[in-house]
MILONU-999078 format. One record per residue: residue in one letter; x, y, z of N, C-alpha, C in turn. Coordinates in steps of 0.02 Angstrom, whole numbers, plus 32768, in hexadecimal, padded with zeros to 4 digits. Layout:
BEGIN
AXYZXYZXYZ ...
This chain:
BEGIN
M80317FB47FF97FFF80007FFC8034805D8005 R80568041803A80828070802380A9807F7FED Q80B580497FDB80F480487FA680B280627F71 F8075805A7F65805780797F37804380D17F21 L803C80DB7F6D802C81347F728068814D7F66 Y80AF81377F8080DA815B7F9280E9816D7F3C P80DF81547F0680FB81737EB980B481AF7EB5 K807A81AC7EC5805681E27EBB805982247EE7 I808282207F20808882477F4280B682717F29 R80E6824A7F178126826E7EF3811782A17EAF R80F382817EA180BA82A67E4A80AA82E47E65 V807382E27E9F805F831A7E9F808283617EC3 L80B683347EEF80E683677F0C811783957ED7 V811383777E9D813183817E61810B83C27E31 I80D783827E32809F83D47E11809B84087E25 L8084840B7E57804B844D7E9280A6847B7E7F P80DE84727EA1810384C97E8680FE84D67E44 V80EC84B87E1A810784D77DC680AC84F47DBF A807484CD7DCC804184E57DC3804A85347DF2 A8059852E7E24805B856A7E63808185A17E29 A80A9858C7E2480CE85D07DE480B385D17D9E V809385A87D84807585CA7D38803C85E77D5B A800285DB7DA47FD5860E7DBB7FFF864B7DB8 V803486577DDF804686927DEE806186AE7DAE V809786AE7D80808786B27D45805686BC7D24 A802B86AA7D167FE586C47CF17FC786FB7D15 Y7FE587037D3F7FAC873C7D877FCE877B7D6D L800E87787D7B802887B27D50803187C87D1D A802D87AB7CF7803F87A77CA67FF087C97CAF M7FBA87B97CBB7F8787ED7CBA7F7D880C7CF1 H7F9F88337D127F7D88567D2C7FBB88887D26 R7FFC88967CF4802788B37CF5801288F47CD4 P802F892B7CE88027896C7CB2804289627C76 G8024899C7C4E801689867BEF805789CA7BF1 P806E89C97BC680B489E97BA880A28A367BA6 E80DF8A737BCC80E28A9D7BB980B88ACA7B6D K80AD8AE87B70809A8B057B1D80B98B5C7B1B R80F58B457AEF811D8B927AFA810D8BB67AA6 T81108BE57AA681018C247A7681348C3C7A4C E814D8C187A1981888C3479E281818C6B79E7 A81C28C8779E881CB8CCF79F181E98CE179B9 E81CD8D18797081FF8D28793A823F8D38793B S82538D1B790F82A48D4078F582A48D8778D7 V82EF8D98791482F38DCF78DE834F8DE578CD R834B8E02788283778E01786383A98E477878 V83DD8E347892840D8E70789084218EA47852 L84098EBC7840843C8EE3780A84648F2D7800 R84968F2E77E384AA8F8777EF84878FA677BD V847C8FE877C88449901577AC846C9064779F I84589092777B847090CF7779844390FC776D K84479124777B83FA9149775E841991617707 A83DC915B76E983FE917A769F841291D476A0 P844F91D97692846C9212769684679244765F L8433927D7674842592AA7633846192DA7635 V849592EF760784DB930C760484CE933B75D0 D84F7937E75D8851393877594854593657589 L85419334755685679321751F859B93327500 V85D1932774F58619934574B8861392FB7490 P85FF92FD745F861F92DD7427865192D1741F R8685929F742E86D5928D740386DB926C73F6 A8712926973D4872C923973988769923F73B3 T879A91FF73BB87E091E973AE87F791D97398 G884091EE736E886A91BE733188A991D8734B Y88C391AC733D892491B97341894591B772F4 G899591E672F789AC91CD72CA89E591F672D2 V8A15920A72B58A58920772B38A7292607291 A8A7C929272AD8A8992D172928AB692D4727B G8AA392E772348AD19311720B8ADC935C71EB P8AF2937E71B98AF493A371B28AD893D07186 G8AA6940371878A77942671538A9994147105 Q8AD99423710B8B0A943770C08B3C941970D4 V8B61941270998B9C93E8708F8BB793F77056 W8BE69420705F8C0F9445700B8C629408700E E8C6E93E16FEC8CAD93C46FD68CCD93F16FA1 A8D0194156FC58D3394326F968D6093FC6F78 V8D5E94126F288D6293DA6F008DA394246ED8 S8DDB94136EBD8DF9943F6E948DF794276E59 E8DDA94676E3D8DB694656DED8DFC947C6DCD V8E21948F6DC68E79949D6DB78EA894716DD7 K8ED694696DAB8F1694536DBE8F46949A6DD3 G8F8694756DFE8FC594986E0D8FCA94876E58 T900994AC6E63900A94B16E9B8FF394CC6EDF V8FEF94AE6F108FC694EF6F448FE694F66F62 V8FFC95516F5A901E956F6F91900695B46FBF E8FC4958F6FCD8FB395CB700E8F8395967033 V8F83958070668F49955E707B8F41957F70C6 H8EEB959270F68EE295A671138EF6958C7165 P8F2095BF71798F3895B271CB8F15957471F8 Q8ED5958C71EC8EB2954572068E94950D71E0 L8EAA950371B18E8994D771868EB4948A71A0 D8E78946F71BE8E70943A71E98E23941D7202 S8E3E93E672028DF893B172168DD793CC725F G8D8E93DE72508D86940172988D72943C729B E8D979471727A8D9994BB72748D6694CF7254 I8D5C950172858D0E952E72578D2D9565722A L8D15956071F78D2D95A971DB8CE495E371C7 A8D11961471B18CB6964171A58CBE9647715A S8C82965071508C6F965C71168C98969170E0 N8CB1967370AC8CE0968970768D1F96917091 S8D2D968670C78D83966970CC8DAD964D7099 M8DD9965770838E17964B70648E36960F7074 L8E2095C7705F8E2E958F70708E69955F704E V8E66957C70198EAB956270028EB095786FA4 K8EEB958F6F9C8F1395BA6F588F47957B6F47 I8F2495866F0F8F4D955D6ED08F6795AC6EAF D8FB695936E918FF595B96E678FBB95C66E27 P8FA7960A6E348F7596306DEA8FA896406DB7 T8FF496256D9F901F965B6D6F900C96356D49 E900595F66D27901095D66CEF8FAA95F16CD6 Y8F8796046D048F3F96146CF38F4696616CDA K8F6B96866D048F7F96C26D0D8FAC96F16CAF L8FBC96C86C9D8FE696A16C6E8FC996B86C3C A8F9C96726C348F5D96736BF68F1F96AA6BED V8F1F96CF6C258EE997036C2D8F1597366C03 T8F4F972E6C088F7B977D6BD98F6B97546B9B L8F8C97186B848F9A971D6B488F4B97266B27 L8F1A96F86B398EC797196B1F8EC497526B1B E8EB797756B518EAD97BE6B4D8ED297E36B0C A8F2D97D66B0C8F3C97E86ABE8F2097D56A92 D8F0997916A7D8EF2977D6A418EAE97986A4A T8E7B97B56A6A8E4697E16A548E4F98116A5A A8E8D98386A688E8A987A6A508EAB986B6A0D E8ED6984469F28EE5984569B48EAD983B697C T8E84980D69AD8E4C9801696E8E11984B6968 R8E169885699F8DE6989C69A18E1698D46973 A8E5898DD69658E95991769488E74990068F7 R8E8098C568EF8E6A98BD68B88E3398B4688B L8DE598B968D58DA298D868A88DBE98FB68BD D8DBC993668D88DC3998968AF8DE199AA6870 E8E24995868728E56997C68218E1199556802 L8DF5992567F28DC4991B67C48D92994667B4 A8D6F996667E08D4A999C67DB8D5799D767B0 A8D9599EA67C48DB59A2967A28DBF9A166768 E8DD199C167648DE899BF670C8DA699BE66DF K8D5499B0670C8D3599B066F38D1C99FC66D4 E8D2E9A1466FD8D0C9A7566F88D3E9A8666A6 N8D919A7966B38DA49A7B66918DAD9A72662C T8D7F9A0766498D869A0165ED8D339A2365E0 K8D0F9A2266098CC79A5465ED8CE89A9065D6 R8D139ABD65F98D259B1965D48D4E9AF9657B L8D729AC1658C8DA09AB7654A8D799A8B6532 L8D379A6F65348CFF9A5265048CF19A8464D5 S8CDA9AAA65018C9B9AEA64E48CCB9B2164A6 I8D1D9B2164C68D4A9B4864948D409B1F644F E8D4B9ADE64568D529A9A643C8D1A9AA263F4 K8CD19AB864238CA79AB264028C919AE763C2 R8CA09B2063E58CA39B6D63CE8CE69B4F6389 S8D199B3E63868D589B4763438D369AFF6323 L8D159AD1634D8CE29AAB630B8CB99AC662E3 E8C9F9AFF63178C6F9B2762DA8C9D9B3A6299 L8CC39B6162A08CE69B9262788D0B9B69624F A8D1B9B10625A8D409AF662358D0B9AD761EA R8CC59AC962128C8D9AC861CE8C7C9AFA61B4 K8C8A9B3A61D68C659B5761A08CA69B64616A S8CDD9B71617C8D269B6C614A8CFE9B4D612E F8D0E9AF3612D8CFC9AD261168CC79AD060D4 E8C919ADF60EC8C599AEE60BD8C5C9B206077 R8C9D9B5C60968C9D9B8760638CCA9B6E6032 R8D019B53605F8D369B3D60198CF79AF85FEA R8CD19AE060148CBD9AB85FCC8C979AE95F96 T8C689B265FC18C4F9B465F8A8C829B6F5F55 L8CC39B815F6D8CD79B945F478D0B9B5A5F23 L8D029B275F2B8D149AED5EEE8CF29AE65EBD K8C9B9ADD5ECB8C769AE85E9D8C6C9B335E7B Q8CAA9B5F5E8B8C9B9B8E5E4A8CF19B865E2E N8D019B575E348D499B5C5E228D769B845E36 A8D709BA75E7B8D9A9BD75EA48DC39BC55EC3 V8DD19B785EE38E1E9B595EF58E079B135EDE S8E439AE95EFB8E649AB85EDB8E3C9A9A5F03 P8E329A4E5EED8DFF9A1E5F178E5D9A0C5F5F E8E739A195F468EB19A055F7C8EA99A2B5FCC D8E8B9A7A5FB58E7F9AA45FF08E2E9A7E5FFC V8E0B9A695FE78DCF9A2A60088DE69A13602E D8E1799EE60298E3399C060498E3A99C5607F R8E7599FC608F8E8B9A1060CA8E689A2F60EE E8E2E9A5360C78E059A7161108DD89A2A6119 E8DB59A1361058D9799DD61198DC899B96148 R8E0599B461418E3D997E61748E3299B361B8 S8E2C99E761BA8E399A1061E88DF89A0D620E F8DC39A1561DE8D9999FA621E8D6699D46239 L8D7B998E62128D73994A62318DB1994A6270 Q8DDF998462578E21996B62928DFF999E62F4 Q8DC599CE62CE8DBA99F162FE8D8399CA631B R8D5599B162F28D33997963138D3C994C633C Q8D629915632E8D9098F863508DA99916639F K8DB5994963A98DCA996D63DB8D9D996C640A V8D68999663EC8D24998C64258D129948642D R8CF2991064038CFC98CA641C8D1398C7645A Q8D6398C464568D8198BB64878D8C98C964B7 L8D82992764B28D5B993465088D1699266524 E8CFE992164F08CAE98EA64F98CB298BD6531 N8CE3989565038CE8984C65238D19984D6563 T8D35989165828D5D988D65B98D26989865F3 L8CF998C465D28CCA98F166028C8F98C76616 S8C8F988265FB8C53984265F98C72980B6631 L8CA49819661D8CC397E066398CD9980C669B I8CD3984266A48CF0986B66E98CAA98396713 P8C5F9832670B8C42981A67328C5897F0674D S8C5D979C671D8C7E976F673D8CBC9764676E R8CF6979A67638D3E97A2677B8D2797C367B3 V8CE897FD67BD8CCA980868098CC597D26827 K8C9497A068128C61977668518CA8974E6850 T8CDD972768318D0B9710684D8D2E97316882 L8D3F9758687A8D68977668B48D3F977568EC K8CFE979D68E08CD09791692C8CC99757693B A8CCD971E69258CC096D5692E8CF696D16957 A8D4F96E969418D8196EC695D8D96970A69A2 L8D5A973E69A58D58976469D68D3897526A07 A8D02974E6A0B8CDF97066A2F8CF896E16A41 A8D1A96A36A298D4996786A2D8D80967A6A50 N8D9496B26A648DCE96D66A978DB896E86AC0 Q8D7F97016AC98D4B97266AFC8D3B97076B2D A8D3796B56B078CF796896B388D3D965D6B5C R8D75964D6B408DB396426B648DD196586B7F L8DD496A46B878DEA96C76BB68DBB96B56BE6 K8D6E96CB6BEF8D5296BE6C0F8D5596886C40 Q8D6196566C198D6996236C3A8DB096166C5E T8DE896226C568E1A96216C648E1596536C97 K8DFD96A46C928DEB96A26CDF8DCA968F6D1C I8D9096636CE38D6F96316D4E8DA996106D58 D8DB795EA6D268E0A95CB6D2F8E3295E76D57 L8E4496216D5B8E76963C6D8A8E4796496DD2 A8DFF96566DD08DF696676E008DDC963C6E2F K8DE895F66E198DE195CA6E2A8E1B95AC6E54 T8E5D95C66E428E8695CA6E728E8895C26EAF V8E6395F56EC28E5296066EF58E0A95DF6F1D I8E0895AF6F498DD1959F6F5D8DC295B86FBF K8D8A95C36FB48D5E95E66FEC8D2695B36FF4 A8D0895B570538CD995A470598C9995BC704D P8C73959C70318C3295B8702B8BF495DC7055 F8C17959D709B8BDE95BC70C98C0C95A07100 E8C0295D071328C1C95BA71788C1E955A7186 C8C4D954571828C49951371908C8A94F271B4 R8C6F94B371D08CAD948471F58CD1945571C6 L8D10944E71BE8D37942A719E8D3593E271AA S8D3793B071778D3F937871798D7B935A7139 G8D9A9320715E8DC692EF71248DFD93287105 V8E15934C71358E3D939271298E84935E7112 G8EB9935A70CE8EEB933C70D18F0F9361708A I8F0893A570958F2B93DC706D8F5C93FC7085 E8F919409706A8FC7943470718FEB945F7053 A90069488705D902094B5703C905E94907013 G9060948B6FD690A294836FA39083942F6F88 Q903994286F89903593E66F74900293FB6F33 F902193BE6F0F8FFB93C96EC98FBF93B06ECA V8F8793DA6EA48F5993C66EA68F4193AE6E5F R8F11937C6E498EF8937B6E198EA493926DF6 T8EA593AC6DCE8E5393C06DC18E1C937B6DBF G8E0093936DEC8DC6935E6E1A8DE693466E63 Q8E0493466E6D8E2593226EAB8DF193556EE6 S8DE0931E6F278DD2931D6F468DF3933A6F83 L8DF793836FA28E1893896FC98E00938B7025 F8DBA938F70238D9E93A0706A8D6093A27064 K8D45938F709C8CEB93B9708F8CDE93F670CA G8CA3941B70CF8CA2944170FD8C4F943E710C L8C3B941A71498C1A941671688BE99449717B G8BBB946471548B9194A771728B73949971BA T8B8694FA71D38B6F9501721A8B2A9518722A G8B12951171F78ACF954671ED8A8C95327209 V8A8894DB71EA8A5894B671FC8A8F94677220 T8A6B9463724D8A68940D72478A2893F77232 E8A3493AB722089F093A0720389EC93417232 T89AB9344723189BB92FF725D899492BE723E E898992987215896492707205893A92397225 A88FE9245723388E69212725F88B691DF7253 R889791A2725E885A918E722D881D916F726C F87E7916A723F87B5916E72798782914A7247 R8752911C72698729910F724C86FF913E7234 A86D2912271FA8698916471C986619171720A E863A9134722D860E9144727D8621916172AE E865A916A72AB869F91AB72E9867F91EC72BE L86A492027296868A921D726C86539249726E R86119226725985D49222725B85AE92477294 S85C3922472C385B89230730185BC927B732C L85EF928F72F5860592DB731A85BE931272EC L85AF92F372BD857B9324728F853E930C72AE G8516934B729884CC933772B6849693187274 V848692FE729A845092EC7270844692D37227 Q8437931772078434933771E18469933E71A8 N84A4931C71C084E4933F71A184F992FE71A6 R84DF92BF71CC851E927671BF851F9268717A G84E89270715784F09243710C850C926A70D8 R8531929F70F9854B92BF70C6859592B670C0 L85B4929570EF85E1926870FF85E7922D70D8 R861D923470C7862C91F4707F867391FD7066 P866F91AE705986A691AE702686BA91DB6FE2 G86F192046FEC86ED92346FA886CD927E6FBD I86C392756FFC86B492CF700186E593086FFC E86CC93356FC886FB93506FB9871193867003 T87539381700E877B93BF7046875993FB704B D873B94307018871C9457703E86D6944C7058 T86C39422703B866E94047072868D93E470A7 F86B993C270B786C0939B70DE86DF93D47126 K8700940C711287159436713586D794557160 R86B49474712C8665948F71318650946D717A L86459416716F862593F07184864E940171D6 F8678940A71D786A89402722486B794417238 Q86AF9472721686B694BC722986B294D87274 N868694B07299866394B272E1869794747309 I86D7944F72E186E4941D732A8718943E733B E87259439737287679430739E87959406738C V87D893FC7370881293E57365882B93F07391 I885C93AE73B6888393AA73EF88B5939373E6 V88F8938C73CD8915935173CC89589357741F R895C930D742589859319746F89B392DE7465 L89E892F3747A8A2A92D274648A19928274A3 A8A07924F747B8A04921674948A4C91EC749A E8A8691FF74AB8AB991D374C88AB291CF7507 S8ACC918075278AC6917A75568AFC91B1758D G8AE2919A75E38B0391A376098AC491FC7628 S8AFE922E763B8ADA924B76688AD79297762B W8AFE9281760B8AFA92BC75C08AD092D47593 T8A9E92F875AF8A5F931B758D8A6293587566 A8A3C9364752B8A4993A3752189E7939774ED Q89CF93BF74E3898C93D374AB899794077490 W898494167442899194527429893B945B740A Q891E94A473FB88E494A673CC88FC948C738B A88B39476736188D094777330888C948472EB R888A946572B8884994667295884E94317265 V88149435725088019408721C8822941371CE D8859940171BD887294307168886893E77136 R884A93B0713E8832939970F488289332710B I8821932870DE880692D670F0883B92C870A8 R885C929470BA8882925E7083884F924F7054 E8860924A70068855924B6FD0883091E36FD1 E884891BD7008881D91997006880B9177703A V87E3912E705787E1911B709C880D90DD7085 D882290C970CD884D909170D6882F903C70AE A88549034708688379012706488148FB170A4 K88338FB070C4883B8F8070FB88148F82712A T881A8FC4714987EE8FDA717F87C190027177 R87B0900C714487839034712A877E90907153 E87AE909A717387B490CA719687CA910B716C I87A79158719B87C2915C716887F191A67176 R883391C27147886E91E9717E885F92377180 L884D924C71C6884D928F71C5888B92B771C8 V889392EC71AB88E592FD71B488C7934871E9 A88DC9349722788DA9389724E891593C1724F A891393FE724D894F9417723789529455727E V897C9454728F89A5949572C989D594B67296 D89B094E072A889CF9532728E8A17955472B4 R8A4B955B72AB8A7C956072C28A9695547309 P8AA1951073068AA094F173418ADC94EF7377 Y8B1C952273518B5E952673658B479572739B E8B20959E73758B1195CD73A68ADA95BF73EC K8AB8959073E58A9D957974208AC695397444 A8AFB955274498B2F951E746A8B29954F74B6 V8B29951C74FB8B3C953875328B6E9528755A P8B9B953F75578BF2952175778BD7950775AB G8BDD94A975B58BF3948A75EA8B8B947375F3 Q8B73948375CD8B2A947F75CE8AFD945675A5 R8B10948375568B08945B75268B24945E74F1 P8B45942474D18B63943174B08B549443744D P8B67945B74288B58945673DC8B3B942D73CC L8AFD941873A48AE893D773908B1493CD7353 I8B48939273538B6E938573198B41934872F5 T8B71933F72B78B6E930472888B8992C672C9 G8B71929972B58B7C925D72D88B4A92387306 M8B3A927673358B15926773598ACE925A735F F8AC2921673938A8791F4737D8A4B922E73C0 C8A22922A738E89D5924873B08990923C73B4 E8981924C73ED8948924973DF890E928573C2 V88F2927D73B388B792C47373886892B173A2 T885C92CE73BA880A92D473D087FB930E73A8 L87A692FA73A7877A9332737B873E933573BD R872D936A73B286F8935873F186C993AC73CB A868C939373CC865A93AB73AA862693CC73E4 P8606940E73C585E39425740185BA940A7433 V85A394307470858A940574A6854693FE747C R852393C474A784DF93A8749C84BE939074DD P84A393E274D8847B93D4753C845393AE7531 E8440939C756F8414936B758D840F9333754E S844792F37552843992D4753D8462929E756E V841A924875468435921C7573845291EE7583 V849091ED75A484BF91A2758C84C3917F75C5 L84D3913875A884DC910175C1851490C275C0 P8522909A75E0856B907975CE8550904875A7 R85819041757C85709005755D85568FD0755B S85708FB2759985588F6475B885038F5775CB A84EE8F9E75DD84A18FA975EE84708FA275BA V84948FB47571846B8FAA751A84738F547515 H84358F357502842A8EFA74FE83FD8EE874AB D84318EF3747083E58F05743183CD8F317436 Q83D78F64744A83A18F9E745683688F9E747A T83788F8874B283638F7574DE83808F8F7527 V835B8FA77553837B8FAF759E83498F9A75CC F83768F7575FF833A8F5F764583298F9F7684 I83078FAB768B82F48FE476BC82DC8FCD76FC V82DE8FE2773982C78FCD776C82918FF67782 D82508FEC77978224901C77928209904877CE S81DD906277EC81DC9074782981D190427868 N81A8900F784A81948FE2787781E68F8F788C Q820E8FBB785A82498F89786582328F477835 R821F8F49780782068F0E77C482388F117799 L825A8EE8777C827E8EE77732824C8EF176EE R82608F3876D3823C8F3E769D82738F2C7666 E825A8F417629827B8F3175E782588F6F75C7 K827F8F9675A5827C8FDA756C829B8FE3753B Q82758FEE750082998FDE74D382A6903F74CE I82F3903E749B83189080748D83359087744E T833090B4742F836090C773F483A690EC73F2 V83E390CE73F1841290E8740F844D911573D2 D8444916173DF8460917A73B484A09174738C F84CA916473BB8516914973A08528911D73D7 A8575910A73D3858E910B741685C991297416 Q85EE91217445862D914C744D864D9122748A S86869136748386CC910C74B0869D90D074D9 N869E90E575008677908C7543861B90BA7559 F860490EC751B85C490EC753C859690F9750D V854490F774FA853E90FB74C98508913374D5 V84DF9160749284CD919B74A18484918E748F I8443919474B7840C9187749C83EE91A57486 R83A5918C7451838191BE7429834991D1743D S832B9182746482F5918A745F82F691437492 G82BD916774C082A2911F74DA82C29135753A L82D69160753982D89168758082F391BA7588 S82CB91DC75C182CE921075C88303923375EF G833C92117619835A920B765E83349212768D G835591E776BF834191E4770E833A91AE770E E8324917D76DA8306913776F8834E910476FF S832B90D47736836590A47746836C90717726 V83B2907776FF83C5904F76D183E5901776F4 V83DB8FE276DD84098F9C76E984448FA476D3 V84718F9F76FF84C98FB076E384E88F6776CE S84D88F30770684E88EEE770084DF8EBC76E5 D84C88E8C76E584C08E3976B4847E8E3C76DA P84418E4176C5840D8E3B76E5840A8DE476CC S841A8DA276A0840F8D79768984238D2676C6 P83D08D1976D983AC8D1876B0836D8D4E76B4 A83628D7C767C83408DCD768882E98DAC7691 I82D08DAB76CA82958D9F76C782558DDF76C7 V82468DF6769382238E3476AA81EA8E2B76E9 G81D98E55770681BA8E64775081D08E42777A M82108E247777822D8E0C77CB82398E4377D5 K82368E3B782482568E5C785282A78E607851 V82A68EAE785B82FB8EAE786283088EEA78A4 L83458ED578A9836C8F0B78DF83A78F2778C7 P83888F6B78AB83C88F96788C83FA8FAA78C0 Q84368FB078A9847A8FCB78AF84769000788F P8483903878B08495907C787484F39067787F D850090737837854F90867819855D90C47814 A857B90DF785585789120784185BC91347828 A85DF90FF78208632911A78178613911877CB L860690EF77AF85F090D6775F85CB911B7735 R85929129777E85879167775085A391B5773A H85CD91A3777985ED91E77771864791CB7741 S864A91A67743867D91997707865C919976BF L861E917E76C285F79182766C85D491D8765A I85D39207769C85BB9266769A85FB92757682 A864B926776A5866F9279767B86949261764B A86899234761C86A7922D75E58682924875C7 S8634924275BC860B92537598860D92A1758A Q863E92D575D58627931C75BA867F931F75B0 A86B892E4759986F392E1758B871F931775C4 K86FA930B7604871B9325763B8765930C7640 G87939319765487E892F57649880092FC7610 T87E7931975E288079301759D88409336757C D8843937575B4885893A1758688A393B675C6 Q88AA938575F588E393947621892E93617601 
């Protein structure tokens, strides 16, 4: 009996704890509190913004080039001979005044040639005078001989009449006729002599003209034995000295004009167009005439600045002189020539050097001020669109029209009136209407205003 009860009791003892545990778990599951309900908070993006500045815009364009002289004169010997004198300061780098005697070539040979031609000219003139006198004498002799011929004719006619009357012999008539013919021959000879005088005069006049031309040319050659500076210039490449023989056509040195220094700078066409009013931009095109170009840019301020490295800085007021005859085939850039007048007179010792050949320069063109222009950083514009933050600090998209780009900013033609909070950081992903926490970027706005107003470009 005990053997039969003990297994049942053991089973009950095992099942009761398990059942109790299950009951407790079920009770706890049925009476536990439900999960707390949480309200999801709206996400907020932090973006940098600036108030769209309304500025007095100074449109400008910058190009670079190497300074060079406005005038270059190459001294070439136009006659041959030995150099007998040179200017005491004839050396590379020296500045000599206009009309200074630089080189003198031995003029002896040319003076002798002038003397000979002057003598030939005087002789020809004398022969012309002699021929004129001969003409007058021949005319007088011809008049006399014609009277003698008339008398001989009358005498011959009388003899013939007397012969018919048998008053004279035929031999007398023949002698009279021979005398008449001889007289007529004299008249013919004088007439021929007189008719040849005009051709002789022409020959002598032609010879006289040739002598005068040779004399004039020789005098020109004589004047060329003295080489003078055609304008105030700085000498370059001097390699001539007294006693040296020079040939015709030999290059002696160069004179670089000091009156004007030019800098040929390169600009993109759109940079130059941005300096003009909207109505004039279409007139700036390849092949434009210099006069038209200068009229378009007559109100543009030009500043040439030394672009050398280091602390040595200098600048000069310049003018637009012309544009080159063609556009650069590779870069499509327009080559504009800026001219600085009297650069040596504008030099300040220890502060500003003269603008001389070979200096690498920055050429800045500045248009008149355009008031109340809206400008933005280039990074704020996304394909004619900008993002702004509205009064509810929500992100909005706004369509704009860009007038032109300059340096690191763009000028807005339409779409913004100034004062809008424009996003200047990358809003990607940009969700229109999302909540934004704007962070004003005062430093960027300040630098943008300074750049658009060209502040700090004249130092």
